[in-house]
mmCIF file as Biopython writes it, N, C-alpha, C and O atoms, coordinates in Angstrom:
data_model
#
loop_
_atom_site.group_PDB
_atom_site.id
_atom_site.type_symbol
_atom_site.label_atom_id
_atom_site.label_alt_id
_atom_site.label_comp_id
_atom_site.label_asym_id
_atom_site.label_entity_id
_atom_site.label_seq_id
_atom_site.pdbx_PDB_ins_code
_atom_site.Cartn_x
_atom_site.Cartn_y
_atom_site.Cartn_z
_atom_site.occupancy
_atom_site.B_iso_or_equiv
_atom_site.auth_seq_id
_atom_site.auth_asym_id
_atom_site.pdbx_PDB_model_num
ATOM 1   N N  . MET A ? 1  ? 123.389 39.582 81.380 1.0 0.0 1  A 1 
ATOM 2   C CA . MET A ? 1  ? 124.378 39.824 80.351 1.0 0.0 1  A 1 
ATOM 3   C C  . MET A ? 1  ? 124.859 38.475 79.834 1.0 0.0 1  A 1 
ATOM 4   O O  . MET A ? 1  ? 125.227 37.611 80.629 1.0 0.0 1  A 1 
ATOM 5   N N  . PRO A ? 2  ? 124.863 38.279 78.524 1.0 0.0 2  A 1 
ATOM 6   C CA . PRO A ? 2  ? 125.273 37.002 77.943 1.0 0.0 2  A 1 
ATOM 7   C C  . PRO A ? 2  ? 126.794 36.829 77.957 1.0 0.0 2  A 1 
ATOM 8   O O  . PRO A ? 2  ? 127.461 37.065 76.950 1.0 0.0 2  A 1 
ATOM 9   N N  . ILE A ? 3  ? 127.328 36.418 79.095 1.0 0.0 3  A 1 
ATOM 10  C CA . ILE A ? 3  ? 128.781 36.292 79.287 1.0 0.0 3  A 1 
ATOM 11  C C  . ILE A ? 3  ? 129.246 34.921 78.822 1.0 0.0 3  A 1 
ATOM 12  O O  . ILE A ? 3  ? 128.673 33.901 79.206 1.0 0.0 3  A 1 
ATOM 13  N N  . ASP A ? 4  ? 130.277 34.898 78.002 1.0 0.0 4  A 1 
ATOM 14  C CA . ASP A ? 4  ? 130.832 33.663 77.468 1.0 0.0 4  A 1 
ATOM 15  C C  . ASP A ? 4  ? 131.381 32.795 78.593 1.0 0.0 4  A 1 
ATOM 16  O O  . ASP A ? 4  ? 132.114 33.274 79.459 1.0 0.0 4  A 1 
ATOM 17  N N  . GLY A ? 5  ? 131.021 31.522 78.573 1.0 0.0 5  A 1 
ATOM 18  C CA . GLY A ? 5  ? 131.527 30.578 79.558 1.0 0.0 5  A 1 
ATOM 19  C C  . GLY A ? 5  ? 130.792 30.604 80.883 1.0 0.0 5  A 1 
ATOM 20  O O  . GLY A ? 5  ? 131.052 29.760 81.740 1.0 0.0 5  A 1 
ATOM 21  N N  . ARG A ? 6  ? 129.879 31.549 81.077 1.0 0.0 6  A 1 
ATOM 22  C CA . ARG A ? 6  ? 129.190 31.650 82.356 1.0 0.0 6  A 1 
ATOM 23  C C  . ARG A ? 6  ? 127.676 31.658 82.231 1.0 0.0 6  A 1 
ATOM 24  O O  . ARG A ? 6  ? 126.974 31.597 83.240 1.0 0.0 6  A 1 
ATOM 25  N N  . SER A ? 7  ? 127.172 31.731 81.033 1.0 0.0 7  A 1 
ATOM 26  C CA . SER A ? 7  ? 125.726 31.820 80.841 1.0 0.0 7  A 1 
ATOM 27  C C  . SER A ? 7  ? 125.108 30.430 80.898 1.0 0.0 7  A 1 
ATOM 28  O O  . SER A ? 7  ? 125.481 29.558 80.114 1.0 0.0 7  A 1 
ATOM 29  N N  . PRO A ? 8  ? 124.161 30.209 81.822 1.0 0.0 8  A 1 
ATOM 30  C CA . PRO A ? 8  ? 123.510 28.900 81.896 1.0 0.0 8  A 1 
ATOM 31  C C  . PRO A ? 8  ? 122.575 28.633 80.719 1.0 0.0 8  A 1 
ATOM 32  O O  . PRO A ? 8  ? 122.104 27.510 80.542 1.0 0.0 8  A 1 
ATOM 33  N N  . VAL A ? 9  ? 122.310 29.646 79.928 1.0 0.0 9  A 1 
ATOM 34  C CA . VAL A ? 9  ? 121.412 29.481 78.777 1.0 0.0 9  A 1 
ATOM 35  C C  . VAL A ? 9  ? 122.133 29.684 77.448 1.0 0.0 9  A 1 
ATOM 36  O O  . VAL A ? 9  ? 121.494 29.991 76.442 1.0 0.0 9  A 1 
ATOM 37  N N  . ALA A ? 10 ? 123.435 29.519 77.431 1.0 0.0 10 A 1 
ATOM 38  C CA . ALA A ? 10 ? 124.230 29.738 76.216 1.0 0.0 10 A 1 
ATOM 39  C C  . ALA A ? 10 ? 123.745 28.877 75.059 1.0 0.0 10 A 1 
ATOM 40  O O  . ALA A ? 10 ? 123.663 29.358 73.928 1.0 0.0 10 A 1 
ATOM 41  N N  . ASP A ? 11 ? 123.423 27.612 75.319 1.0 0.0 11 A 1 
ATOM 42  C CA . ASP A ? 11 ? 122.950 26.736 74.245 1.0 0.0 11 A 1 
ATOM 43  C C  . ASP A ? 11 ? 121.613 27.220 73.701 1.0 0.0 11 A 1 
ATOM 44  O O  . ASP A ? 11 ? 121.385 27.189 72.491 1.0 0.0 11 A 1 
ATOM 45  N N  . ASN A ? 12 ? 120.731 27.666 74.584 1.0 0.0 12 A 1 
ATOM 46  C CA . ASN A ? 12 ? 119.430 28.185 74.145 1.0 0.0 12 A 1 
ATOM 47  C C  . ASN A ? 12 ? 119.602 29.439 73.298 1.0 0.0 12 A 1 
ATOM 48  O O  . ASN A ? 12 ? 118.914 29.613 72.292 1.0 0.0 12 A 1 
ATOM 49  N N  . ILE A ? 13 ? 120.510 30.302 73.698 1.0 0.0 13 A 1 
ATOM 50  C CA . ILE A ? 13 ? 120.766 31.528 72.946 1.0 0.0 13 A 1 
ATOM 51  C C  . ILE A ? 13 ? 121.296 31.190 71.553 1.0 0.0 13 A 1 
ATOM 52  O O  . ILE A ? 13 ? 120.862 31.780 70.564 1.0 0.0 13 A 1 
ATOM 53  N N  . ALA A ? 14 ? 122.218 30.254 71.475 1.0 0.0 14 A 1 
ATOM 54  C CA . ALA A ? 14 ? 122.774 29.858 70.176 1.0 0.0 14 A 1 
ATOM 55  C C  . ALA A ? 14 ? 121.683 29.289 69.275 1.0 0.0 14 A 1 
ATOM 56  O O  . ALA A ? 14 ? 121.621 29.623 68.092 1.0 0.0 14 A 1 
ATOM 57  N N  . THR A ? 15 ? 120.830 28.439 69.820 1.0 0.0 15 A 1 
ATOM 58  C CA . THR A ? 15 ? 119.750 27.834 69.033 1.0 0.0 15 A 1 
ATOM 59  C C  . THR A ? 15 ? 118.760 28.890 68.560 1.0 0.0 15 A 1 
ATOM 60  O O  . THR A ? 15 ? 118.410 28.932 67.381 1.0 0.0 15 A 1 
ATOM 61  N N  . MET A ? 16 ? 118.311 29.736 69.469 1.0 0.0 16 A 1 
ATOM 62  C CA . MET A ? 16 ? 117.349 30.773 69.090 1.0 0.0 16 A 1 
ATOM 63  C C  . MET A ? 16 ? 117.926 31.714 68.052 1.0 0.0 16 A 1 
ATOM 64  O O  . MET A ? 16 ? 117.220 32.142 67.138 1.0 0.0 16 A 1 
ATOM 65  N N  . SER A ? 17 ? 119.200 32.039 68.183 1.0 0.0 17 A 1 
ATOM 66  C CA . SER A ? 17 ? 119.854 32.939 67.241 1.0 0.0 17 A 1 
ATOM 67  C C  . SER A ? 17 ? 119.868 32.349 65.829 1.0 0.0 17 A 1 
ATOM 68  O O  . SER A ? 17 ? 119.710 33.072 64.846 1.0 0.0 17 A 1 
ATOM 69  N N  . LEU A ? 18 ? 120.056 31.050 65.742 1.0 0.0 18 A 1 
ATOM 70  C CA . LEU A ? 18 ? 120.051 30.386 64.436 1.0 0.0 18 A 1 
ATOM 71  C C  . LEU A ? 18 ? 118.646 30.271 63.858 1.0 0.0 18 A 1 
ATOM 72  O O  . LEU A ? 18 ? 118.468 30.344 62.642 1.0 0.0 18 A 1 
ATOM 73  N N  . GLU A ? 19 ? 117.656 30.092 64.712 1.0 0.0 19 A 1 
ATOM 74  C CA . GLU A ? 19 ? 116.286 29.867 64.257 1.0 0.0 19 A 1 
ATOM 75  C C  . GLU A ? 19 ? 115.534 31.152 63.906 1.0 0.0 19 A 1 
ATOM 76  O O  . GLU A ? 19 ? 114.606 31.123 63.097 1.0 0.0 19 A 1 
ATOM 77  N N  . MET A ? 20 ? 115.925 32.278 64.506 1.0 0.0 20 A 1 
ATOM 78  C CA . MET A ? 20 ? 115.173 33.522 64.320 1.0 0.0 20 A 1 
ATOM 79  C C  . MET A ? 20 ? 116.089 34.646 63.855 1.0 0.0 20 A 1 
ATOM 80  O O  . MET A ? 20 ? 116.922 35.139 64.616 1.0 0.0 20 A 1 
ATOM 81  N N  . ASP A ? 21 ? 115.925 35.041 62.607 1.0 0.0 21 A 1 
ATOM 82  C CA . ASP A ? 21 ? 116.770 36.087 62.027 1.0 0.0 21 A 1 
ATOM 83  C C  . ASP A ? 21 ? 116.544 37.461 62.659 1.0 0.0 21 A 1 
ATOM 84  O O  . ASP A ? 21 ? 117.448 38.297 62.671 1.0 0.0 21 A 1 
ATOM 85  N N  . ASN A ? 22 ? 115.356 37.691 63.176 1.0 0.0 22 A 1 
ATOM 86  C CA . ASN A ? 22 ? 115.036 39.016 63.724 1.0 0.0 22 A 1 
ATOM 87  C C  . ASN A ? 22 ? 115.279 39.119 65.228 1.0 0.0 22 A 1 
ATOM 88  O O  . ASN A ? 22 ? 114.840 40.086 65.852 1.0 0.0 22 A 1 
ATOM 89  N N  . LEU A ? 23 ? 115.956 38.162 65.812 1.0 0.0 23 A 1 
ATOM 90  C CA . LEU A ? 23 ? 116.236 38.153 67.244 1.0 0.0 23 A 1 
ATOM 91  C C  . LEU A ? 23 ? 117.669 38.612 67.489 1.0 0.0 23 A 1 
ATOM 92  O O  . LEU A ? 23 ? 118.594 38.194 66.793 1.0 0.0 23 A 1 
ATOM 93  N N  . SER A ? 24 ? 117.839 39.474 68.480 1.0 0.0 24 A 1 
ATOM 94  C CA . SER A ? 24 ? 119.195 39.916 68.820 1.0 0.0 24 A 1 
ATOM 95  C C  . SER A ? 24 ? 119.378 39.900 70.326 1.0 0.0 24 A 1 
ATOM 96  O O  . SER A ? 24 ? 118.415 40.020 71.084 1.0 0.0 24 A 1 
ATOM 97  N N  . PHE A ? 25 ? 120.607 39.754 70.743 1.0 0.0 25 A 1 
ATOM 98  C CA . PHE A ? 25 ? 120.976 39.762 72.155 1.0 0.0 25 A 1 
ATOM 99  C C  . PHE A ? 25 ? 121.968 40.894 72.376 1.0 0.0 25 A 1 
ATOM 100 O O  . PHE A ? 25 ? 122.852 41.128 71.552 1.0 0.0 25 A 1 
ATOM 101 N N  . ALA A ? 26 ? 121.816 41.586 73.480 1.0 0.0 26 A 1 
ATOM 102 C CA . ALA A ? 26 ? 122.667 42.743 73.728 1.0 0.0 26 A 1 
ATOM 103 C C  . ALA A ? 26 ? 123.167 42.776 75.159 1.0 0.0 26 A 1 
ATOM 104 O O  . ALA A ? 26 ? 122.493 42.338 76.092 1.0 0.0 26 A 1 
ATOM 105 N N  . ALA A ? 27 ? 124.348 43.299 75.297 1.0 0.0 27 A 1 
ATOM 106 C CA . ALA A ? 27 ? 124.917 43.628 76.607 1.0 0.0 27 A 1 
ATOM 107 C C  . ALA A ? 27 ? 125.128 45.133 76.603 1.0 0.0 27 A 1 
ATOM 108 O O  . ALA A ? 27 ? 125.485 45.710 75.576 1.0 0.0 27 A 1 
ATOM 109 N N  . PHE A ? 28 ? 124.915 45.748 77.707 1.0 0.0 28 A 1 
ATOM 110 C CA . PHE A ? 28 ? 125.039 47.195 77.767 1.0 0.0 28 A 1 
ATOM 111 C C  . PHE A ? 28 ? 126.455 47.589 78.177 1.0 0.0 28 A 1 
ATOM 112 O O  . PHE A ? 28 ? 126.999 47.101 79.167 1.0 0.0 28 A 1 
ATOM 113 N N  . GLY A ? 29 ? 127.030 48.487 77.382 1.0 0.0 29 A 1 
ATOM 114 C CA . GLY A ? 29 ? 128.428 48.878 77.546 1.0 0.0 29 A 1 
ATOM 115 C C  . GLY A ? 29 ? 128.764 49.401 78.921 1.0 0.0 29 A 1 
ATOM 116 O O  . GLY A ? 29 ? 129.826 49.095 79.461 1.0 0.0 29 A 1 
ATOM 117 N N  . ASN A ? 30 ? 127.860 50.198 79.503 1.0 0.0 30 A 1 
ATOM 118 C CA . ASN A ? 30 ? 128.166 50.745 80.822 1.0 0.0 30 A 1 
ATOM 119 C C  . ASN A ? 30 ? 128.260 49.629 81.865 1.0 0.0 30 A 1 
ATOM 120 O O  . ASN A ? 30 ? 129.145 49.665 82.720 1.0 0.0 30 A 1 
ATOM 121 N N  . THR A ? 31 ? 127.374 48.651 81.809 1.0 0.0 31 A 1 
ATOM 122 C CA . THR A ? 31 ? 127.420 47.522 82.743 1.0 0.0 31 A 1 
ATOM 123 C C  . THR A ? 31 ? 128.643 46.654 82.476 1.0 0.0 31 A 1 
ATOM 124 O O  . THR A ? 31 ? 129.309 46.204 83.408 1.0 0.0 31 A 1 
ATOM 125 N N  . ARG A ? 32 ? 128.934 46.423 81.209 1.0 0.0 32 A 1 
ATOM 126 C CA . ARG A ? 32 ? 130.094 45.599 80.856 1.0 0.0 32 A 1 
ATOM 127 C C  . ARG A ? 32 ? 131.397 46.238 81.347 1.0 0.0 32 A 1 
ATOM 128 O O  . ARG A ? 32 ? 132.279 45.545 81.853 1.0 0.0 32 A 1 
ATOM 129 N N  . ARG A ? 33 ? 131.512 47.553 81.198 1.0 0.0 33 A 1 
ATOM 130 C CA . ARG A ? 33 ? 132.722 48.242 81.685 1.0 0.0 33 A 1 
ATOM 131 C C  . ARG A ? 33 ? 132.873 48.095 83.188 1.0 0.0 33 A 1 
ATOM 132 O O  . ARG A ? 33 ? 133.974 47.847 83.680 1.0 0.0 33 A 1 
ATOM 133 N N  . LYS A ? 34 ? 131.778 48.247 83.921 1.0 0.0 34 A 1 
ATOM 134 C CA . LYS A ? 34 ? 131.838 48.130 85.385 1.0 0.0 34 A 1 
ATOM 135 C C  . LYS A ? 34 ? 132.220 46.709 85.808 1.0 0.0 34 A 1 
ATOM 136 O O  . LYS A ? 34 ? 133.048 46.525 86.700 1.0 0.0 34 A 1 
ATOM 137 N N  . LEU A ? 35 ? 131.614 45.709 85.167 1.0 0.0 35 A 1 
ATOM 138 C CA . LEU A ? 35 ? 131.950 44.323 85.499 1.0 0.0 35 A 1 
ATOM 139 C C  . LEU A ? 35 ? 133.399 43.993 85.132 1.0 0.0 35 A 1 
ATOM 140 O O  . LEU A ? 35 ? 134.092 43.297 85.874 1.0 0.0 35 A 1 
ATOM 141 N N  . SER A ? 36 ? 133.850 44.500 83.980 1.0 0.0 36 A 1 
ATOM 142 C CA . SER A ? 36 ? 135.236 44.264 83.564 1.0 0.0 36 A 1 
ATOM 143 C C  . SER A ? 36 ? 136.214 44.901 84.542 1.0 0.0 36 A 1 
ATOM 144 O O  . SER A ? 36 ? 137.231 44.300 84.886 1.0 0.0 36 A 1 
ATOM 145 N N  . ALA A ? 37 ? 135.911 46.111 84.988 1.0 0.0 37 A 1 
ATOM 146 C CA . ALA A ? 37 ? 136.784 46.793 85.952 1.0 0.0 37 A 1 
ATOM 147 C C  . ALA A ? 37 ? 136.819 46.032 87.267 1.0 0.0 37 A 1 
ATOM 148 O O  . ALA A ? 37 ? 137.878 45.884 87.876 1.0 0.0 37 A 1 
ATOM 149 N N  . LYS A ? 38 ? 135.675 45.556 87.699 1.0 0.0 38 A 1 
ATOM 150 C CA . LYS A ? 38 ? 135.599 44.804 88.961 1.0 0.0 38 A 1 
ATOM 151 C C  . LYS A ? 38 ? 136.383 43.497 88.868 1.0 0.0 38 A 1 
ATOM 152 O O  . LYS A ? 38 ? 137.048 43.098 89.824 1.0 0.0 38 A 1 
ATOM 153 N N  . LYS A ? 39 ? 136.302 42.830 87.713 1.0 0.0 39 A 1 
ATOM 154 C CA . LYS A ? 39 ? 136.997 41.567 87.506 1.0 0.0 39 A 1 
ATOM 155 C C  . LYS A ? 39 ? 138.475 41.763 87.185 1.0 0.0 39 A 1 
ATOM 156 O O  . LYS A ? 39 ? 139.283 40.858 87.394 1.0 0.0 39 A 1 
ATOM 157 N N  . GLY A ? 40 ? 138.828 42.936 86.679 1.0 0.0 40 A 1 
ATOM 158 C CA . GLY A ? 40 ? 140.215 43.211 86.326 1.0 0.0 40 A 1 
ATOM 159 C C  . GLY A ? 40 ? 140.599 42.735 84.937 1.0 0.0 40 A 1 
ATOM 160 O O  . GLY A ? 40 ? 141.781 42.703 84.596 1.0 0.0 40 A 1 
ATOM 161 N N  . GLU A ? 41 ? 139.617 42.369 84.140 1.0 0.0 41 A 1 
ATOM 162 C CA . GLU A ? 41 ? 139.854 41.943 82.758 1.0 0.0 41 A 1 
ATOM 163 C C  . GLU A ? 41 ? 138.573 42.126 81.964 1.0 0.0 41 A 1 
ATOM 164 O O  . GLU A ? 41 ? 137.486 42.251 82.529 1.0 0.0 41 A 1 
ATOM 165 N N  . ASP A ? 42 ? 138.719 42.139 80.634 1.0 0.0 42 A 1 
ATOM 166 C CA . ASP A ? 42 ? 137.560 42.332 79.767 1.0 0.0 42 A 1 
ATOM 167 C C  . ASP A ? 42 ? 136.617 41.145 79.881 1.0 0.0 42 A 1 
ATOM 168 O O  . ASP A ? 42 ? 137.055 39.994 79.860 1.0 0.0 42 A 1 
ATOM 169 N N  . ILE A ? 43 ? 135.337 41.419 79.999 1.0 0.0 43 A 1 
ATOM 170 C CA . ILE A ? 43 ? 134.311 40.381 80.040 1.0 0.0 43 A 1 
ATOM 171 C C  . ILE A ? 43 ? 134.021 39.952 78.608 1.0 0.0 43 A 1 
ATOM 172 O O  . ILE A ? 43 ? 133.616 40.771 77.783 1.0 0.0 43 A 1 
ATOM 173 N N  . ALA A ? 44 ? 134.226 38.671 78.309 1.0 0.0 44 A 1 
ATOM 174 C CA . ALA A ? 44 ? 133.950 38.147 76.971 1.0 0.0 44 A 1 
ATOM 175 C C  . ALA A ? 44 ? 132.476 37.785 76.867 1.0 0.0 44 A 1 
ATOM 176 O O  . ALA A ? 44 ? 131.926 37.116 77.741 1.0 0.0 44 A 1 
ATOM 177 N N  . LEU A ? 45 ? 131.848 38.231 75.796 1.0 0.0 45 A 1 
ATOM 178 C CA . LEU A ? 45 ? 130.437 37.945 75.568 1.0 0.0 45 A 1 
ATOM 179 C C  . LEU A ? 45 ? 130.274 36.762 74.632 1.0 0.0 45 A 1 
ATOM 180 O O  . LEU A ? 45 ? 131.203 36.386 73.917 1.0 0.0 45 A 1 
ATOM 181 N N  . LEU A ? 46 ? 129.089 36.182 74.645 1.0 0.0 46 A 1 
ATOM 182 C CA . LEU A ? 46 ? 128.765 35.154 73.666 1.0 0.0 46 A 1 
ATOM 183 C C  . LEU A ? 46 ? 128.857 35.757 72.274 1.0 0.0 46 A 1 
ATOM 184 O O  . LEU A ? 46 ? 128.651 36.958 72.101 1.0 0.0 46 A 1 
ATOM 185 N N  . ASP A ? 47 ? 129.163 34.937 71.288 1.0 0.0 47 A 1 
ATOM 186 C CA . ASP A ? 47 ? 129.289 35.418 69.910 1.0 0.0 47 A 1 
ATOM 187 C C  . ASP A ? 47 ? 128.000 36.070 69.416 1.0 0.0 47 A 1 
ATOM 188 O O  . ASP A ? 47 ? 128.043 36.970 68.578 1.0 0.0 47 A 1 
ATOM 189 N N  . GLU A ? 48 ? 126.867 35.625 69.924 1.0 0.0 48 A 1 
ATOM 190 C CA . GLU A ? 48 ? 125.575 36.136 69.468 1.0 0.0 48 A 1 
ATOM 191 C C  . GLU A ? 48 ? 125.239 37.516 70.032 1.0 0.0 48 A 1 
ATOM 192 O O  . GLU A ? 48 ? 124.285 38.148 69.577 1.0 0.0 48 A 1 
ATOM 193 N N  . ALA A ? 49 ? 125.997 37.988 71.000 1.0 0.0 49 A 1 
ATOM 194 C CA . ALA A ? 49 ? 125.674 39.251 71.680 1.0 0.0 49 A 1 
ATOM 195 C C  . ALA A ? 49 ? 126.419 40.429 71.062 1.0 0.0 49 A 1 
ATOM 196 O O  . ALA A ? 49 ? 127.575 40.321 70.653 1.0 0.0 49 A 1 
ATOM 197 N N  . ASN A ? 50 ? 125.723 41.544 71.012 1.0 0.0 50 A 1 
ATOM 198 C CA . ASN A ? 50 ? 126.304 42.818 70.593 1.0 0.0 50 A 1 
ATOM 199 C C  . ASN A ? 50 ? 126.396 43.714 71.820 1.0 0.0 50 A 1 
ATOM 200 O O  . ASN A ? 50 ? 125.680 43.506 72.800 1.0 0.0 50 A 1 
ATOM 201 N N  . THR A ? 51 ? 127.261 44.694 71.768 1.0 0.0 51 A 1 
ATOM 202 C CA . THR A ? 51 ? 127.355 45.653 72.860 1.0 0.0 51 A 1 
ATOM 203 C C  . THR A ? 51 ? 126.691 46.950 72.431 1.0 0.0 51 A 1 
ATOM 204 O O  . THR A ? 51 ? 126.998 47.502 71.374 1.0 0.0 51 A 1 
ATOM 205 N N  . LEU A ? 52 ? 125.785 47.425 73.260 1.0 0.0 52 A 1 
ATOM 206 C CA . LEU A ? 52 ? 125.127 48.713 73.062 1.0 0.0 52 A 1 
ATOM 207 C C  . LEU A ? 52 ? 125.629 49.669 74.137 1.0 0.0 52 A 1 
ATOM 208 O O  . LEU A ? 52 ? 125.972 49.228 75.234 1.0 0.0 52 A 1 
ATOM 209 N N  . PRO A ? 53 ? 125.678 50.956 73.851 1.0 0.0 53 A 1 
ATOM 210 C CA . PRO A ? 53 ? 126.241 51.902 74.815 1.0 0.0 53 A 1 
ATOM 211 C C  . PRO A ? 53 ? 125.539 51.912 76.174 1.0 0.0 53 A 1 
ATOM 212 O O  . PRO A ? 53 ? 126.198 51.868 77.212 1.0 0.0 53 A 1 
ATOM 213 N N  . SER A ? 54 ? 124.213 51.970 76.169 1.0 0.0 54 A 1 
ATOM 214 C CA . SER A ? 54 ? 123.495 52.161 77.422 1.0 0.0 54 A 1 
ATOM 215 C C  . SER A ? 54 ? 122.116 51.509 77.357 1.0 0.0 54 A 1 
ATOM 216 O O  . SER A ? 54 ? 121.411 51.634 76.356 1.0 0.0 54 A 1 
ATOM 217 N N  . GLY A ? 55 ? 121.742 50.825 78.413 1.0 0.0 55 A 1 
ATOM 218 C CA . GLY A ? 55 ? 120.430 50.196 78.466 1.0 0.0 55 A 1 
ATOM 219 C C  . GLY A ? 55 ? 119.303 51.211 78.480 1.0 0.0 55 A 1 
ATOM 220 O O  . GLY A ? 55 ? 118.290 51.030 77.804 1.0 0.0 55 A 1 
ATOM 221 N N  . VAL A ? 56 ? 119.473 52.265 79.239 1.0 0.0 56 A 1 
ATOM 222 C CA . VAL A ? 56 ? 118.431 53.286 79.346 1.0 0.0 56 A 1 
ATOM 223 C C  . VAL A ? 56 ? 118.191 53.942 77.982 1.0 0.0 56 A 1 
ATOM 224 O O  . VAL A ? 56 ? 117.048 54.142 77.573 1.0 0.0 56 A 1 
ATOM 225 N N  . VAL A ? 57 ? 119.265 54.267 77.297 1.0 0.0 57 A 1 
ATOM 226 C CA . VAL A ? 57 ? 119.137 54.885 75.978 1.0 0.0 57 A 1 
ATOM 227 C C  . VAL A ? 57 ? 118.418 53.938 75.020 1.0 0.0 57 A 1 
ATOM 228 O O  . VAL A ? 57 ? 117.554 54.370 74.257 1.0 0.0 57 A 1 
ATOM 229 N N  . ARG A ? 58 ? 118.761 52.670 75.052 1.0 0.0 58 A 1 
ATOM 230 C CA . ARG A ? 58 ? 118.124 51.700 74.151 1.0 0.0 58 A 1 
ATOM 231 C C  . ARG A ? 58 ? 116.631 51.563 74.462 1.0 0.0 58 A 1 
ATOM 232 O O  . ARG A ? 58 ? 115.815 51.486 73.544 1.0 0.0 58 A 1 
ATOM 233 N N  . LEU A ? 59 ? 116.273 51.534 75.736 1.0 0.0 59 A 1 
ATOM 234 C CA . LEU A ? 59 ? 114.857 51.460 76.096 1.0 0.0 59 A 1 
ATOM 235 C C  . LEU A ? 59 ? 114.089 52.676 75.586 1.0 0.0 59 A 1 
ATOM 236 O O  . LEU A ? 59 ? 112.964 52.546 75.104 1.0 0.0 59 A 1 
ATOM 237 N N  . ILE A ? 60 ? 114.689 53.841 75.690 1.0 0.0 60 A 1 
ATOM 238 C CA . ILE A ? 60 ? 114.048 55.063 75.184 1.0 0.0 60 A 1 
ATOM 239 C C  . ILE A ? 60 ? 113.853 54.972 73.673 1.0 0.0 60 A 1 
ATOM 240 O O  . ILE A ? 60 ? 112.789 55.313 73.154 1.0 0.0 60 A 1 
ATOM 241 N N  . GLU A ? 61 ? 114.891 54.507 72.970 1.0 0.0 61 A 1 
ATOM 242 C CA . GLU A ? 61 ? 114.787 54.362 71.519 1.0 0.0 61 A 1 
ATOM 243 C C  . GLU A ? 61 ? 113.649 53.409 71.137 1.0 0.0 61 A 1 
ATOM 244 O O  . GLU A ? 61 ? 112.863 53.700 70.235 1.0 0.0 61 A 1 
ATOM 245 N N  . LEU A ? 62 ? 113.571 52.287 71.820 1.0 0.0 62 A 1 
ATOM 246 C CA . LEU A ? 62 ? 112.522 51.320 71.511 1.0 0.0 62 A 1 
ATOM 247 C C  . LEU A ? 62 ? 111.138 51.878 71.811 1.0 0.0 62 A 1 
ATOM 248 O O  . LEU A ? 62 ? 110.194 51.617 71.066 1.0 0.0 62 A 1 
ATOM 249 N N  . GLN A ? 63 ? 111.005 52.636 72.882 1.0 0.0 63 A 1 
ATOM 250 C CA . GLN A ? 63 ? 109.721 53.248 73.211 1.0 0.0 63 A 1 
ATOM 251 C C  . GLN A ? 63 ? 109.309 54.247 72.133 1.0 0.0 63 A 1 
ATOM 252 O O  . GLN A ? 63 ? 108.123 54.378 71.831 1.0 0.0 63 A 1 
ATOM 253 N N  . GLU A ? 64 ? 110.277 54.950 71.554 1.0 0.0 64 A 1 
ATOM 254 C CA . GLU A ? 64 ? 109.976 55.886 70.469 1.0 0.0 64 A 1 
ATOM 255 C C  . GLU A ? 64 ? 109.441 55.167 69.229 1.0 0.0 64 A 1 
ATOM 256 O O  . GLU A ? 64 ? 108.718 55.754 68.424 1.0 0.0 64 A 1 
ATOM 257 N N  . TYR A ? 65 ? 109.805 53.889 69.084 1.0 0.0 65 A 1 
ATOM 258 C CA . TYR A ? 65 ? 109.304 53.082 67.970 1.0 0.0 65 A 1 
ATOM 259 C C  . TYR A ? 65 ? 107.994 52.361 68.307 1.0 0.0 65 A 1 
ATOM 260 O O  . TYR A ? 65 ? 107.485 51.580 67.503 1.0 0.0 65 A 1 
ATOM 261 N N  . GLY A ? 66 ? 107.453 52.626 69.499 1.0 0.0 66 A 1 
ATOM 262 C CA . GLY A ? 66 ? 106.169 52.055 69.869 1.0 0.0 66 A 1 
ATOM 263 C C  . GLY A ? 66 ? 106.223 50.863 70.799 1.0 0.0 66 A 1 
ATOM 264 O O  . GLY A ? 66 ? 105.179 50.339 71.187 1.0 0.0 66 A 1 
ATOM 265 N N  . PHE A ? 67 ? 107.422 50.419 71.168 1.0 0.0 67 A 1 
ATOM 266 C CA . PHE A ? 67 ? 107.531 49.323 72.114 1.0 0.0 67 A 1 
ATOM 267 C C  . PHE A ? 67 ? 107.181 49.821 73.515 1.0 0.0 67 A 1 
ATOM 268 O O  . PHE A ? 67 ? 107.282 51.015 73.799 1.0 0.0 67 A 1 
ATOM 269 N N  . ALA A ? 68 ? 106.777 48.920 74.369 1.0 0.0 68 A 1 
ATOM 270 C CA . ALA A ? 68 ? 106.430 49.287 75.742 1.0 0.0 68 A 1 
ATOM 271 C C  . ALA A ? 68 ? 107.383 48.577 76.704 1.0 0.0 68 A 1 
ATOM 272 O O  . ALA A ? 68 ? 107.819 47.454 76.453 1.0 0.0 68 A 1 
ATOM 273 N N  . TYR A ? 69 ? 107.692 49.242 77.790 1.0 0.0 69 A 1 
ATOM 274 C CA . TYR A ? 69 ? 108.522 48.662 78.847 1.0 0.0 69 A 1 
ATOM 275 C C  . TYR A ? 69 ? 107.601 48.314 80.001 1.0 0.0 69 A 1 
ATOM 276 O O  . TYR A ? 69 ? 106.923 49.182 80.552 1.0 0.0 69 A 1 
ATOM 277 N N  . VAL A ? 70 ? 107.581 47.036 80.363 1.0 0.0 70 A 1 
ATOM 278 C CA . VAL A ? 70 ? 106.737 46.577 81.454 1.0 0.0 70 A 1 
ATOM 279 C C  . VAL A ? 70 ? 107.656 46.050 82.545 1.0 0.0 70 A 1 
ATOM 280 O O  . VAL A ? 70 ? 108.436 45.123 82.330 1.0 0.0 70 A 1 
ATOM 281 N N  . LYS A ? 71 ? 107.549 46.651 83.700 1.0 0.0 71 A 1 
ATOM 282 C CA . LYS A ? 71 ? 108.375 46.229 84.833 1.0 0.0 71 A 1 
ATOM 283 C C  . LYS A ? 71 ? 107.574 45.237 85.673 1.0 0.0 71 A 1 
ATOM 284 O O  . LYS A ? 71 ? 106.476 45.558 86.127 1.0 0.0 71 A 1 
ATOM 285 N N  . PRO A ? 72 ? 108.107 44.047 85.882 1.0 0.0 72 A 1 
ATOM 286 C CA . PRO A ? 72 ? 107.358 43.047 86.660 1.0 0.0 72 A 1 
ATOM 287 C C  . PRO A ? 72 ? 107.183 43.447 88.114 1.0 0.0 72 A 1 
ATOM 288 O O  . PRO A ? 72 ? 106.576 42.707 88.889 1.0 0.0 72 A 1 
#
């Protein structure tokens, strides 16, 4: 999850975001809510990140568009 102030690749994300218009970064809402509850405050994301409701739902949507999910 691209967390503001804690991501070791924040500079890389900012650079890639500027260089590639079709690239997006996402945090999943269900995970963000759990982490925020555990921390006791809202988790701030990098400016380049959007929040999506659920990772599983997003993977299903992408598969419907022809993308493949490969688990290492």
